[in-house]
SELOMI-276099 format. One record per residue: residue in one letter; x, y, z of N, C-alpha, C in turn. Coordinates in pm, whole numbers, plus 32768, in hexadecimal, padded with zeros to 4 digits. Layout:
<nodes>
<node resn="A" n_u="X" n_v="Y" n_w="Z" ca_u="X" ca_v="Y" ca_w="Z" c_u="X" c_v="Y" c_w="Z"/>
...
</nodes>
This chain:
<nodes>
<node resn="X" n_u="F046" n_v="D7C5" n_w="5747" ca_u="F0E3" ca_v="D7A6" ca_w="572A" c_u="F136" c_v="D809" c_w="5766"/>
<node resn="X" n_u="F199" n_v="D7DF" n_w="578F" ca_u="F27F" ca_v="D801" ca_w="57AA" c_u="F2AA" c_v="D805" c_w="575B"/>
<node resn="X" n_u="F2B5" n_v="D85B" n_w="5758" ca_u="F311" ca_v="D8E0" ca_w="56D7" c_u="F39D" c_v="D930" c_w="571C"/>
<node resn="X" n_u="F3FB" n_v="D89D" n_w="571D" ca_u="F47F" ca_v="D925" ca_w="573D" c_u="F4B2" c_v="D95A" c_w="56A2"/>
<node resn="X" n_u="F4FB" n_v="D9F1" n_w="56B4" ca_u="F54B" ca_v="DA40" ca_w="5650" c_u="F5D6" c_v="DA47" c_w="568E"/>
<node resn="X" n_u="F630" n_v="DA1C" n_w="565A" ca_u="F6A5" ca_v="DA2E" ca_w="567E" c_u="F71F" c_v="DA70" c_w="5609"/>
<node resn="X" n_u="F777" n_v="DAFA" n_w="564F" ca_u="F79C" ca_v="DB15" ca_w="55ED" c_u="F803" c_v="DB1F" c_w="566E"/>
<node resn="X" n_u="F878" n_v="DBE7" n_w="5619" ca_u="F87C" ca_v="DC15" ca_w="5681" c_u="F865" c_v="DCC2" c_w="568F"/>
<node resn="X" n_u="F864" n_v="DCE6" n_w="56D0" ca_u="F867" ca_v="DD7E" ca_w="5704" c_u="F859" c_v="DDBA" c_w="568E"/>
<node resn="X" n_u="F7E6" n_v="DE06" n_w="564D" ca_u="F7EE" ca_v="DE7D" ca_w="5609" c_u="F7AF" c_v="DE5A" c_w="556E"/>
<node resn="X" n_u="F78E" n_v="DDCF" n_w="5591" ca_u="F764" ca_v="DD98" ca_w="54D6" c_u="F6D8" c_v="DD82" c_w="5503"/>
<node resn="X" n_u="F675" n_v="DDC6" n_w="5558" ca_u="F602" ca_v="DDBA" ca_w="5584" c_u="F5D6" c_v="DD68" c_w="5581"/>
<node resn="X" n_u="F61D" n_v="DCC9" n_w="55EE" ca_u="F5B8" ca_v="DC7B" ca_w="5622" c_u="F54D" c_v="DCA3" c_w="566D"/>
<node resn="X" n_u="F55B" n_v="DD03" n_w="56B3" ca_u="F4BE" ca_v="DD3C" ca_w="570F" c_u="F473" c_v="DD77" c_w="56EB"/>
<node resn="X" n_u="F49B" n_v="DDB9" n_w="5691" ca_u="F403" ca_v="DE00" ca_w="563A" c_u="F3BE" c_v="DD9D" c_w="55E5"/>
<node resn="X" n_u="F3F3" n_v="DD59" n_w="5595" ca_u="F392" ca_v="DCE4" ca_w="5567" c_u="F379" c_v="DC7F" c_w="55CE"/>
<node resn="X" n_u="F3AA" n_v="DC69" n_w="563F" ca_u="F335" ca_v="DC2D" ca_w="56B2" c_u="F2C1" c_v="DC5E" c_w="56C9"/>
<node resn="X" n_u="F2E6" n_v="DCF5" n_w="56C4" ca_u="F273" ca_v="DD3A" ca_w="5729" c_u="F201" c_v="DD58" c_w="56AC"/>
<node resn="X" n_u="F213" n_v="DD70" n_w="5604" ca_u="F1E9" ca_v="DD8E" ca_w="55B4" c_u="F188" c_v="DD00" c_w="55B0"/>
<node resn="X" n_u="F1BA" n_v="DC82" n_w="55A1" ca_u="F184" ca_v="DC4D" ca_w="558C" c_u="F107" c_v="DC23" c_w="5610"/>
<node resn="X" n_u="F143" n_v="DC06" n_w="5682" ca_u="F0E9" ca_v="DC30" ca_w="56FD" c_u="F059" c_v="DC83" c_w="5708"/>
<node resn="X" n_u="F0A9" n_v="DCD2" n_w="56C9" ca_u="F026" ca_v="DD6F" ca_w="56AD" c_u="EFB1" c_v="DD2B" c_w="5636"/>
<node resn="X" n_u="EFE4" n_v="DCF5" n_w="55DC" ca_u="EF83" ca_v="DCAF" ca_w="55A0" c_u="EF3A" c_v="DC2E" c_w="5591"/>
<node resn="X" n_u="EF58" n_v="DC07" n_w="55E3" ca_u="EF24" ca_v="DBC5" ca_w="5652" c_u="EEEC" c_v="DBBC" c_w="568E"/>
<node resn="X" n_u="EEF0" n_v="DC3C" n_w="56ED" ca_u="EE8E" ca_v="DC5C" ca_w="5714" c_u="EE10" c_v="DCB8" c_w="56F5"/>
<node resn="X" n_u="EE2B" n_v="DCF2" n_w="5689" ca_u="EDB0" ca_v="DD28" ca_w="5619" c_u="ED60" c_v="DCB0" c_w="55F7"/>
<node resn="X" n_u="ED87" n_v="DC2B" n_w="5600" ca_u="ED2B" ca_v="DBD2" ca_w="55D7" c_u="ED16" c_v="DB85" c_w="5645"/>
<node resn="X" n_u="ECD2" n_v="DBDE" n_w="56A0" ca_u="ECE0" ca_v="DBC1" ca_w="574C" c_u="ED08" c_v="DB2A" c_w="5789"/>
<node resn="X" n_u="ED89" n_v="DB06" n_w="575F" ca_u="EDD7" ca_v="DAD3" ca_w="57E3" c_u="EE11" c_v="DB1B" c_w="584B"/>
<node resn="X" n_u="EE21" n_v="DADD" n_w="588F" ca_u="EE7F" ca_v="DAF6" ca_w="5900" c_u="EF09" c_v="DAFE" c_w="58F9"/>
<node resn="X" n_u="EF82" n_v="DAEE" n_w="589E" ca_u="EFF4" ca_v="DAD0" ca_w="58AF" c_u="F05B" c_v="DB29" c_w="5917"/>
<node resn="X" n_u="F0A4" n_v="DAFA" n_w="5934" ca_u="F11E" ca_v="DB12" ca_w="597C" c_u="F18D" c_v="DAF2" c_w="590A"/>
<node resn="X" n_u="F1CA" n_v="DB86" n_w="597F" ca_u="F269" ca_v="DB8F" ca_w="5943" c_u="F2B2" c_v="DB9B" c_w="596C"/>
<node resn="X" n_u="F319" n_v="DB7E" n_w="59AC" ca_u="F399" ca_v="DBB1" ca_w="59F9" c_u="F40A" c_v="DB97" c_w="59C1"/>
<node resn="X" n_u="F48F" n_v="DBE6" n_w="59C9" ca_u="F4ED" ca_v="DC3D" ca_w="59A6" c_u="F540" c_v="DBB1" c_w="59F7"/>
<node resn="X" n_u="F5AE" n_v="DBB8" n_w="59CE" ca_u="F649" ca_v="DB6B" ca_w="59D0" c_u="F69D" c_v="DB8D" c_w="59A5"/>
<node resn="X" n_u="F6FA" n_v="DBF7" n_w="59EF" ca_u="F784" ca_v="DC24" ca_w="598F" c_u="F7D1" c_v="DC5D" c_w="59ED"/>
<node resn="X" n_u="F851" n_v="DC63" n_w="5A02" ca_u="F8E7" ca_v="DC7D" ca_w="5A64" c_u="F8FA" c_v="DCFE" c_w="5A68"/>
<node resn="X" n_u="F938" n_v="DD2C" n_w="5A70" ca_u="F94C" ca_v="DDEB" ca_w="5AF3" c_u="F972" c_v="DE26" c_w="5A4E"/>
<node resn="X" n_u="F9AA" n_v="DDF2" n_w="5A19" ca_u="F9DC" ca_v="DE2A" ca_w="598F" c_u="F924" c_v="DE42" c_w="592D"/>
<node resn="X" n_u="F923" n_v="DECF" n_w="5905" ca_u="F8C8" ca_v="DEB9" ca_w="58BB" c_u="F8B2" c_v="DE9E" c_w="580D"/>
<node resn="X" n_u="F964" n_v="DECC" n_w="57C8" ca_u="F959" ca_v="DEC4" ca_w="5740" c_u="F9FB" c_v="DE1D" c_w="5760"/>
<node resn="X" n_u="F9A3" n_v="DDB9" n_w="5716" ca_u="FA4E" ca_v="DD58" ca_w="56EA" c_u="FA04" c_v="DCF2" c_w="572A"/>
<node resn="X" n_u="F9F6" n_v="DD0E" n_w="57C8" ca_u="F9AE" ca_v="DC8F" ca_w="5805" c_u="F921" c_v="DC12" c_w="57C4"/>
<node resn="X" n_u="F926" n_v="DBDD" n_w="57E7" ca_u="F8A4" ca_v="DB68" ca_w="57D2" c_u="F864" c_v="DBA8" c_w="57ED"/>
<node resn="X" n_u="F7D6" n_v="DBB7" n_w="57D9" ca_u="F769" ca_v="DB9B" ca_w="580E" c_u="F6F2" c_v="DB62" c_w="57A9"/>
<node resn="X" n_u="F6B9" n_v="DB32" n_w="583A" ca_u="F651" ca_v="DAEA" ca_w="582D" c_u="F5CE" c_v="DB0C" c_w="585B"/>
<node resn="X" n_u="F55D" n_v="DAE2" n_w="57EA" ca_u="F4E1" ca_v="DB24" ca_w="5838" c_u="F488" c_v="DAB8" c_w="582E"/>
<node resn="X" n_u="F43A" n_v="DA80" n_w="5865" ca_u="F3F8" ca_v="DA17" ca_w="58A1" c_u="F375" c_v="DA62" c_w="589A"/>
<node resn="X" n_u="F307" n_v="D9FA" n_w="583B" ca_u="F289" ca_v="DA45" ca_w="5827" c_u="F21F" c_v="D986" c_w="5849"/>
<node resn="X" n_u="F1CC" n_v="D9BB" n_w="586C" ca_u="F14F" ca_v="D938" ca_w="587B" c_u="F0C1" c_v="D996" c_w="5838"/>
<node resn="X" n_u="F094" n_v="D947" n_w="5807" ca_u="EFFF" ca_v="D9AC" ca_w="57A1" c_u="EFBC" c_v="D8EE" c_w="57DD"/>
<node resn="X" n_u="EF44" n_v="D901" n_w="581D" ca_u="EF35" ca_v="D86F" ca_w="5842" c_u="EE8B" c_v="D8A2" c_w="57EB"/>
<node resn="X" n_u="EE4F" n_v="D832" n_w="57A8" ca_u="EDC2" ca_v="D87E" ca_w="5766" c_u="ED85" c_v="D867" c_w="57A8"/>
<node resn="X" n_u="ED8A" n_v="D7E8" n_w="583B" ca_u="ED1E" ca_v="D7C1" ca_w="58AB" c_u="ED03" c_v="D80F" c_w="5933"/>
<node resn="X" n_u="ED9A" n_v="D7E3" n_w="594F" ca_u="EDB6" ca_v="D851" ca_w="59DC" c_u="EE24" c_v="D8BB" c_w="59F3"/>
<node resn="X" n_u="EE30" n_v="D8F8" n_w="5A16" ca_u="EE8C" ca_v="D93F" ca_w="5A40" c_u="EEE5" c_v="D8CB" c_w="5A8E"/>
<node resn="X" n_u="EF7E" n_v="D916" n_w="5A57" ca_u="EFC6" ca_v="D8EF" ca_w="5AA8" c_u="F01A" c_v="D912" c_w="5B54"/>
<node resn="X" n_u="F050" n_v="D8BF" n_w="5B75" ca_u="F066" ca_v="D8E7" ca_w="5C14" c_u="F0F0" c_v="D965" c_w="5C05"/>
<node resn="X" n_u="F127" n_v="D915" n_w="5BD7" ca_u="F1BB" ca_v="D96A" ca_w="5B98" c_u="F1E1" c_v="D946" c_w="5B2E"/>
<node resn="X" n_u="F24B" n_v="D9A6" n_w="5AEA" ca_u="F25C" ca_v="D97D" ca_w="5A5E" c_u="F2EB" c_v="D91B" c_w="5A50"/>
<node resn="X" n_u="F331" n_v="D906" n_w="5A9A" ca_u="F3B1" ca_v="D8CF" ca_w="5A7C" c_u="F347" c_v="D82C" c_w="5A95"/>
<node resn="X" n_u="F3B4" n_v="D7E4" n_w="5A26" ca_u="F384" ca_v="D768" ca_w="5A3C" c_u="F40A" c_v="D70E" c_w="59E9"/>
<node resn="X" n_u="F3F6" n_v="D67D" n_w="59FE" ca_u="F466" ca_v="D60C" ca_w="59E4" c_u="F473" c_v="D60B" c_w="5963"/>
<node resn="X" n_u="F415" n_v="D5D7" n_w="5920" ca_u="F416" ca_v="D5D9" ca_w="58A2" c_u="F402" c_v="D624" c_w="585B"/>
<node resn="X" n_u="F40D" n_v="D63F" n_w="57C2" ca_u="F3A8" ca_v="D6CB" ca_w="578B" c_u="F35A" c_v="D676" c_w="56EE"/>
<node resn="X" n_u="F2D3" n_v="D6A0" n_w="56F3" ca_u="F2AF" ca_v="D68C" ca_w="5658" c_u="F337" c_v="D6D7" c_w="5607"/>
<node resn="X" n_u="F34F" n_v="D72E" n_w="55FD" ca_u="F3A8" ca_v="D78D" ca_w="5586" c_u="F3DF" c_v="D7C5" c_w="55C9"/>
<node resn="X" n_u="F476" n_v="D7C0" n_w="5550" ca_u="F4C3" ca_v="D802" ca_w="55AC" c_u="F4FD" c_v="D872" c_w="5537"/>
<node resn="X" n_u="F54D" n_v="D8E7" n_w="553E" ca_u="F53E" ca_v="D903" ca_w="54BE" c_u="F5C8" c_v="D99D" c_w="54CF"/>
<node resn="X" n_u="F66D" n_v="D931" n_w="5497" ca_u="F6DE" ca_v="D94C" ca_w="54D9" c_u="F708" c_v="D9E5" c_w="545F"/>
<node resn="X" n_u="F6EE" n_v="DA40" n_w="5491" ca_u="F746" ca_v="DAA0" ca_w="5484" c_u="F80B" c_v="DAB5" c_w="5465"/>
<node resn="X" n_u="F889" n_v="DA5C" n_w="5484" ca_u="F8B5" ca_v="DA77" ca_w="54B3" c_u="F910" c_v="D9E8" c_w="54C3"/>
<node resn="X" n_u="F98D" n_v="D9E8" n_w="547F" ca_u="F9EC" ca_v="D978" ca_w="54E9" c_u="FA0D" c_v="D94C" c_w="552F"/>
<node resn="X" n_u="F9F2" n_v="D9DE" n_w="558A" ca_u="FA2E" ca_v="D98E" ca_w="5655" c_u="F9C3" c_v="D984" c_w="5676"/>
<node resn="X" n_u="F931" n_v="D976" n_w="5637" ca_u="F8E0" ca_v="D98F" ca_w="56A6" c_u="F889" c_v="D8CF" c_w="5672"/>
<node resn="X" n_u="F8D8" n_v="D86A" n_w="564E" ca_u="F8B4" ca_v="D818" ca_w="5619" c_u="F8E5" c_v="D7A9" c_w="5693"/>
<node resn="X" n_u="F957" n_v="D7E8" n_w="56EE" ca_u="F949" ca_v="D765" ca_w="5765" c_u="F8F7" c_v="D77D" c_w="57A3"/>
<node resn="X" n_u="F8C0" n_v="D810" n_w="57BF" ca_u="F880" ca_v="D850" ca_w="5851" c_u="F7FD" c_v="D7F2" c_w="5817"/>
<node resn="X" n_u="F7E1" n_v="D7E7" n_w="57E4" ca_u="F75D" ca_v="D79A" ca_w="577D" c_u="F746" c_v="D727" c_w="5789"/>
<node resn="X" n_u="F79E" n_v="D6B9" n_w="577B" ca_u="F7A3" ca_v="D648" ca_w="5764" c_u="F707" c_v="D5D6" c_w="57B8"/>
<node resn="X" n_u="F759" n_v="D611" n_w="5861" ca_u="F723" ca_v="D5DC" ca_w="58B1" c_u="F677" c_v="D5F7" c_w="5897"/>
<node resn="X" n_u="F61E" n_v="D649" n_w="5840" ca_u="F5AB" ca_v="D645" ca_w="583A" c_u="F560" c_v="D615" c_w="57C3"/>
<node resn="X" n_u="F5F3" n_v="D5B7" n_w="57AA" ca_u="F5A2" ca_v="D580" ca_w="5712" c_u="F5E0" c_v="D53E" c_w="5707"/>
<node resn="X" n_u="F53B" n_v="D4B1" n_w="5703" ca_u="F541" ca_v="D453" ca_w="56EF" c_u="F51E" c_v="D414" c_w="563F"/>
<node resn="X" n_u="F503" n_v="D362" n_w="564B" ca_u="F4B2" ca_v="D362" ca_w="55A6" c_u="F430" c_v="D383" c_w="556A"/>
<node resn="X" n_u="F3C9" n_v="D3E2" n_w="55E5" ca_u="F377" ca_v="D40C" ca_w="5582" c_u="F37F" c_v="D4A8" c_w="5570"/>
<node resn="X" n_u="F3FA" n_v="D508" n_w="5556" ca_u="F3D5" ca_v="D581" ca_w="556A" c_u="F426" c_v="D572" c_w="5500"/>
<node resn="X" n_u="F400" n_v="D60D" n_w="54CE" ca_u="F411" ca_v="D628" ca_w="5441" c_u="F464" c_v="D6C7" c_w="5433"/>
<node resn="X" n_u="F4D8" n_v="D6B1" n_w="5405" ca_u="F524" ca_v="D6F3" ca_w="5430" c_u="F53C" c_v="D734" c_w="537A"/>
<node resn="X" n_u="F53C" n_v="D7E2" n_w="538E" ca_u="F570" ca_v="D825" ca_w="535F" c_u="F5C9" c_v="D85F" c_w="5307"/>
<node resn="X" n_u="F64D" n_v="D858" n_w="52FB" ca_u="F6C0" ca_v="D8DE" ca_w="52D4" c_u="F6DA" c_v="D940" c_w="5270"/>
<node resn="X" n_u="F6F3" n_v="D9B1" n_w="52E3" ca_u="F6F3" ca_v="DA1E" ca_w="527A" c_u="F775" c_v="D9DF" c_w="5232"/>
<node resn="X" n_u="F79E" n_v="DA60" n_w="51D4" ca_u="F79C" ca_v="DAA3" ca_w="5165" c_u="F840" c_v="DA67" c_w="5192"/>
<node resn="X" n_u="F879" n_v="DA9D" n_w="5236" ca_u="F8F7" ca_v="DAB3" ca_w="5208" c_u="F902" c_v="DA1D" c_w="522A"/>
<node resn="X" n_u="F8C5" n_v="D9BF" n_w="5261" ca_u="F8DC" ca_v="D923" ca_w="526A" c_u="F926" c_v="D8BC" c_w="51C1"/>
<node resn="X" n_u="F97D" n_v="D882" n_w="51DC" ca_u="F98B" ca_v="D7FF" ca_w="5199" c_u="F903" c_v="D7C8" c_w="5190"/>
<node resn="X" n_u="F8BD" n_v="D7BC" n_w="5123" ca_u="F846" ca_v="D77D" ca_w="50E5" c_u="F7B7" c_v="D7D4" c_w="5130"/>
<node resn="X" n_u="F7D5" n_v="D84C" n_w="5145" ca_u="F774" ca_v="D8A5" ca_w="517F" c_u="F756" c_v="D8C8" c_w="50ED"/>
<node resn="X" n_u="F6D1" n_v="D936" n_w="5100" ca_u="F679" ca_v="D961" ca_w="50AE" c_u="F6AE" c_v="D983" c_w="5059"/>
<node resn="X" n_u="F668" n_v="D98C" n_w="4FDE" ca_u="F6C3" ca_v="D9DE" ca_w="4F8E" c_u="F67A" c_v="DA90" c_w="4F46"/>
<node resn="X" n_u="F6E0" n_v="DB0B" n_w="4F36" ca_u="F6C5" ca_v="DB4F" ca_w="4EEF" c_u="F6D2" c_v="DBC0" c_w="4EEC"/>
<node resn="X" n_u="F68A" n_v="DC07" n_w="4EA2" ca_u="F6E7" ca_v="DC91" ca_w="4E5B" c_u="F6CA" c_v="DD12" c_w="4EC1"/>
<node resn="X" n_u="F690" n_v="DD0C" n_w="4F15" ca_u="F644" ca_v="DD71" ca_w="4F80" c_u="F6AE" c_v="DD88" c_w="4FAF"/>
<node resn="X" n_u="F6CF" n_v="DDDB" n_w="4FDA" ca_u="F765" ca_v="DE3D" ca_w="5061" c_u="F735" c_v="DE01" c_w="50D6"/>
<node resn="X" n_u="F79A" n_v="DE03" n_w="50EE" ca_u="F7A1" ca_v="DDB2" ca_w="5196" c_u="F76A" c_v="DE16" c_w="5205"/>
<node resn="X" n_u="F726" n_v="DE6A" n_w="51E9" ca_u="F6E1" ca_v="DED4" ca_w="526E" c_u="F686" c_v="DEB0" c_w="526B"/>
<node resn="X" n_u="F64E" n_v="DE30" n_w="51F7" ca_u="F5A1" ca_v="DE1F" ca_w="520D" c_u="F58D" c_v="DD83" c_w="520F"/>
<node resn="X" n_u="F644" n_v="DD63" n_w="521C" ca_u="F616" ca_v="DCDB" ca_w="5232" c_u="F5D2" c_v="DC63" c_w="52AD"/>
<node resn="X" n_u="F5A7" n_v="DCD5" n_w="5302" ca_u="F58F" ca_v="DCA4" ca_w="5373" c_u="F4A1" c_v="DC8C" c_w="534E"/>
<node resn="X" n_u="F4BF" n_v="DCED" n_w="52FB" ca_u="F41A" ca_v="DCE7" ca_w="52DF" c_u="F40C" c_v="DC94" c_w="52A2"/>
<node resn="X" n_u="F47D" n_v="DC65" n_w="5237" ca_u="F470" ca_v="DC10" ca_w="51E7" c_u="F486" c_v="DB66" c_w="5218"/>
<node resn="X" n_u="F4AA" n_v="DB6F" n_w="52A2" ca_u="F4CC" ca_v="DACC" ca_w="52F0" c_u="F407" c_v="DADF" c_w="52F7"/>
<node resn="X" n_u="F3E5" n_v="DB3C" n_w="534E" ca_u="F347" ca_v="DB7B" ca_w="5371" c_u="F2F6" c_v="DB21" c_w="5324"/>
<node resn="X" n_u="F318" n_v="DB54" n_w="52DE" ca_u="F29E" ca_v="DB08" ca_w="525F" c_u="F2A1" c_v="DAAB" c_w="520A"/>
<node resn="X" n_u="F30C" n_v="DA71" n_w="5214" ca_u="F316" ca_v="D9B9" ca_w="522B" c_u="F308" c_v="D979" c_w="52AC"/>
<node resn="X" n_u="F32D" n_v="D9A6" n_w="52F6" ca_u="F2CE" ca_v="D96A" ca_w="534A" c_u="F22D" c_v="D96A" c_w="5368"/>
<node resn="X" n_u="F20C" n_v="D9D0" n_w="5342" ca_u="F185" ca_v="DA08" ca_w="533C" c_u="F161" c_v="D98D" c_w="52CA"/>
<node resn="X" n_u="F162" n_v="D98A" n_w="5281" ca_u="F146" ca_v="D957" ca_w="51E8" c_u="F136" c_v="D8A0" c_w="521C"/>
<node resn="X" n_u="F1B0" n_v="D868" n_w="527A" ca_u="F1E5" ca_v="D7FC" ca_w="5262" c_u="F177" c_v="D7D0" c_w="52EC"/>
<node resn="X" n_u="F13B" n_v="D816" n_w="5346" ca_u="F114" ca_v="D7CC" ca_w="539E" c_u="F072" c_v="D7FB" c_w="538A"/>
<node resn="X" n_u="F08A" n_v="D863" n_w="5347" ca_u="EFDE" ca_v="D873" ca_w="5357" c_u="EFB4" c_v="D8E7" c_w="5381"/>
<node resn="X" n_u="EFDF" n_v="D910" n_w="53AF" ca_u="EFDA" ca_v="D94D" ca_w="546B" c_u="EF65" c_v="D9D5" c_w="545B"/>
<node resn="X" n_u="EF73" n_v="DA28" n_w="540B" ca_u="EF28" ca_v="DAA4" ca_w="5435" c_u="EF12" c_v="DAC1" c_w="5362"/>
<node resn="X" n_u="EEBC" n_v="DB0C" n_w="5378" ca_u="EE83" ca_v="DB61" ca_w="52E6" c_u="EEC3" c_v="DBD2" c_w="52FF"/>
<node resn="X" n_u="EEFF" n_v="DBC4" n_w="5285" ca_u="EF57" ca_v="DC0B" ca_w="5206" c_u="EF60" c_v="DCA9" c_w="523A"/>
<node resn="X" n_u="EEAB" n_v="DCAD" n_w="5244" ca_u="EE95" ca_v="DD2E" ca_w="5225" c_u="EEB7" c_v="DD59" c_w="52B9"/>
<node resn="X" n_u="EEA0" n_v="DD15" n_w="531E" ca_u="EEC8" ca_v="DD28" ca_w="53B7" c_u="EF3B" c_v="DD62" c_w="53D2"/>
<node resn="X" n_u="EF87" n_v="DCE6" n_w="5371" ca_u="F025" ca_v="DD1D" ca_w="5393" c_u="F06A" c_v="DD60" c_w="534F"/>
<node resn="X" n_u="F000" n_v="DDEC" n_w="52F9" ca_u="F060" ca_v="DE1F" ca_w="529F" c_u="F008" c_v="DE91" c_w="52E5"/>
<node resn="X" n_u="EF8F" n_v="DE94" n_w="532E" ca_u="EF5A" ca_v="DF0A" ca_w="53C3" c_u="EFEF" c_v="DF0E" c_w="5412"/>
<node resn="X" n_u="EFF3" n_v="DEB5" n_w="5459" ca_u="F05E" ca_v="DE9E" ca_w="54DB" c_u="F100" c_v="DEC8" c_w="549B"/>
<node resn="X" n_u="F122" n_v="DEB7" n_w="544F" ca_u="F18A" ca_v="DEDA" ca_w="53F3" c_u="F191" c_v="DF87" c_w="540A"/>
<node resn="X" n_u="F10B" n_v="DFB7" n_w="5382" ca_u="F13E" ca_v="E022" ca_w="535B" c_u="F125" c_v="E091" c_w="540D"/>
<node resn="X" n_u="F0B6" n_v="E040" n_w="5480" ca_u="F0B4" ca_v="E091" ca_w="54C4" c_u="F163" c_v="E096" c_w="54EE"/>
<node resn="X" n_u="F189" n_v="E048" n_w="552E" ca_u="F20B" ca_v="E035" ca_w="5573" c_u="F281" c_v="E08A" c_w="5524"/>
<node resn="X" n_u="F2A8" n_v="E040" n_w="5496" ca_u="F2FB" ca_v="E0D6" ca_w="548A" c_u="F2A2" c_v="E12F" c_w="542F"/>
<node resn="X" n_u="F252" n_v="E172" n_w="54A1" ca_u="F211" ca_v="E246" ca_w="5444" c_u="F257" c_v="E274" c_w="542D"/>
<node resn="X" n_u="F2C2" n_v="E256" n_w="54A3" ca_u="F320" ca_v="E2EA" ca_w="54D7" c_u="F37C" c_v="E2E7" c_w="5460"/>
<node resn="X" n_u="F3EA" n_v="E27F" n_w="5438" ca_u="F3F8" ca_v="E292" ca_w="541F" c_u="F3EB" c_v="E27F" c_w="5338"/>
<node resn="X" n_u="F382" n_v="E26F" n_w="532D" ca_u="F32E" ca_v="E2A0" ca_w="52C2" c_u="F313" c_v="E2FD" c_w="527E"/>
<node resn="X" n_u="F329" n_v="E363" n_w="5303" ca_u="F312" ca_v="E3F9" ca_w="52C1" c_u="F3AA" c_v="E3E4" c_w="52D8"/>
<node resn="X" n_u="F409" n_v="E3F3" n_w="52FD" ca_u="F483" ca_v="E423" ca_w="52F2" c_u="F4DA" c_v="E3E7" c_w="527C"/>
<node resn="X" n_u="F4C3" n_v="E342" n_w="528B" ca_u="F4F8" ca_v="E2E5" ca_w="51DD" c_u="F466" c_v="E2D5" c_w="5168"/>
<node resn="X" n_u="F42D" n_v="E32C" n_w="516F" ca_u="F3A5" ca_v="E2E2" ca_w="510D" c_u="F3C1" c_v="E270" c_w="5082"/>
<node resn="X" n_u="F443" n_v="E295" n_w="507C" ca_u="F45A" ca_v="E1D3" ca_w="5037" c_u="F434" c_v="E184" c_w="505B"/>
<node resn="X" n_u="F46C" n_v="E186" n_w="5112" ca_u="F465" ca_v="E118" ca_w="5167" c_u="F3E9" c_v="E0A6" c_w="513E"/>
<node resn="X" n_u="F396" n_v="E0EB" n_w="5143" ca_u="F2C2" ca_v="E0E2" ca_w="5134" c_u="F2DE" c_v="E056" c_w="50EA"/>
<node resn="X" n_u="F2E2" n_v="E084" n_w="5057" ca_u="F316" ca_v="E03A" ca_w="4FD3" c_u="F372" c_v="DF8F" c_w="500A"/>
<node resn="X" n_u="F3DE" n_v="DFDA" n_w="503A" ca_u="F3FE" ca_v="DF58" ca_w="5006" c_u="F3EC" c_v="DEF9" c_w="509E"/>
<node resn="X" n_u="F3DA" n_v="DF30" n_w="50DA" ca_u="F398" ca_v="DEF2" ca_w="5168" c_u="F322" c_v="DE82" c_w="5123"/>
<node resn="X" n_u="F2BB" n_v="DEB7" n_w="50D8" ca_u="F259" ca_v="DE8A" ca_w="5080" c_u="F269" c_v="DDFA" c_w="5041"/>
<node resn="X" n_u="F2CE" n_v="DE35" n_w="4FFB" ca_u="F340" ca_v="DDC5" ca_w="4F67" c_u="F352" c_v="DD85" c_w="4FC5"/>
<node resn="X" n_u="F390" n_v="DD8A" n_w="5024" ca_u="F3DC" ca_v="DD1A" ca_w="50B3" c_u="F363" c_v="DCC6" c_w="50DB"/>
<node resn="X" n_u="F318" n_v="DCFE" n_w="50FD" ca_u="F28D" ca_v="DCA1" ca_w="514C" c_u="F24D" c_v="DC6A" c_w="50C0"/>
<node resn="X" n_u="F224" n_v="DC6E" n_w="50A4" ca_u="F1E5" ca_v="DC28" ca_w="4FE8" c_u="F23B" c_v="DBD7" c_w="4F93"/>
<node resn="X" n_u="F2CB" n_v="DBD6" n_w="4FCF" ca_u="F31E" ca_v="DB85" ca_w="4F82" c_u="F335" c_v="DAEE" c_w="4F77"/>
<node resn="X" n_u="F2AD" n_v="DAE9" n_w="4FEC" ca_u="F2E2" ca_v="DA57" ca_w="501E" c_u="F24F" c_v="DA04" c_w="4F9C"/>
</nodes>
């Protein structure tokens, strides 16, 4: 499965791609992930290419067409158009017109998108996804304990 996450720097695009890759690894897959972003770390367009192949590991995680695309910011829409075809499942984040509806705070919208991608694509077991999520944000949970609760809400919201 070829998955492309797109947003702006600071929205957690790279984090959710890493989390899904880790969850796939926990299930015995050999996922490949490559970040793609400009020199601006915050505010510039950020792409994350992730390949999860159930049979053979991919040799390079960039691809021509995506099976699934998650778009978190309007600015990234143009950058992902060439990866979308008639078979691509596109998921729009809450900040975009026609995107997911939620009452959750923007801080966890990336995790909401991650949950939706996983639900639509039937990619990994929710337990592995939650384990990877908790490992990725373990330090943040120590500083901000309520973040764990709202991340779990977000990932299960779909």
